[in-house]
N, C-alpha and C positions, 0 to 999 in steps of 0.2 A: 334386438336384431339389427336395427339401424344404429350405428355408432354416432356419438356426439360430434365426431370430426366430419360427418356428412350433414348432420342436422344443423349445426351452428352456421356454417356458410350459407345454407339455404335461408336461414332467418337473418342473415347479415349480422351475426354476433361474432365477437372475437373468440378464437379457440381457447385462449387462456382465461377467459371470464367464466368462472365456475359458479357464480351466484345462483343461477337457475338450472343447474345440471339435474337436480332431482326432479324438478318439474318437467324438463325436457325428456328425461328417461320415462317418466310416467306417461307423457304424451306418446312417446315412441311405442310403449307397450300397448296403450289404448289403440293406436293406429294399426298395429299388427292384429289385434283382436277384431277391430272393425272390419278390416279386409278379410280375415279368415271367416268371420261370421257371414259376410256378404257373398263370398264366393263358395262357401261350403267346403273349404279345403284347408289343410294345415300348411303353413309356410315354414320353410327351412332355409337357412342362410346358404348352405351348400348341399350338394347331392350326398356327400358323406355323412350328413346329419340325419338323413332319412333312416328310420329304424329298419333293421333287416332281421329276417328269421335266422337264428344262429345255425340251424341245420342246413338250410338251402342257400342262404345268402341273398334271398330275394327280398325286395322291399315289402314291409308289412302294411304300409300306408299306401293304398291304391290310388289315393287322390292327392298325394303329396305334390307340393309346388315349390320349386326352388326360386328364391327371391331373384327377380330380374329387374331391368330398368323401368318397366311399366309399373310394377308393384312398388318399387322404391319411390318413383315419382308420385304415385298416389298417396303413399304414406307421408312423404314430405309435404304434400299439399294439405293433408289433414293436420299434420303437426303445425304447419304455418297458420292455418285457419284457427286452430284452437289457441295458439300462442297469442294471436292478435285479438281474438274474441274470447276472452276468458270467462264470460258469463253466458248463460243459456239464452238470455234475452238482453238486448242493449236498448234501453229506453231512449227515444228521440232519434234513433238511427234506423234506416231501412233494415228490415229483417235480414238476417244473414244465415243462410243454410250452408251445409257442406258443399264445397265446390263441385259443380257439375263434372268437371274434368276427372274427379275421383271415380265416379261411376263409369265414365267413358273408358278409363284406363283399366278398371278391374272387371268389367262385364265380360270380356272375352274369356276370362279364366273361371267363370262360374261353373260349378258342377251341379247338375240337376239330378235329384233322386226320383226315380220312378217306382211307384208301388205296383 
């Protein structure tokens, strides 16, 4: 969903350096899933990607969310965090959690299910 030409400048990597592209793509997918799981909604790059009923043309995903700047920023923060902190625990360093800004950016988009 997030392209490498957006991710690499955020990480201050050269666009033509492809050594860690596979890792960055894995982080990008994980960041998308992290956000989707925390907001309870599916992300789409554009409104045109939201599935539609073939008969009515109406969206079939009532809780679809089109990628915007807030979600992009949250995903970039996650990717940057994971890129710098490649292990779940770093010995001898202060504990490092997911950046608080991620939650602040994605919280307004949460969908709550009521039974």
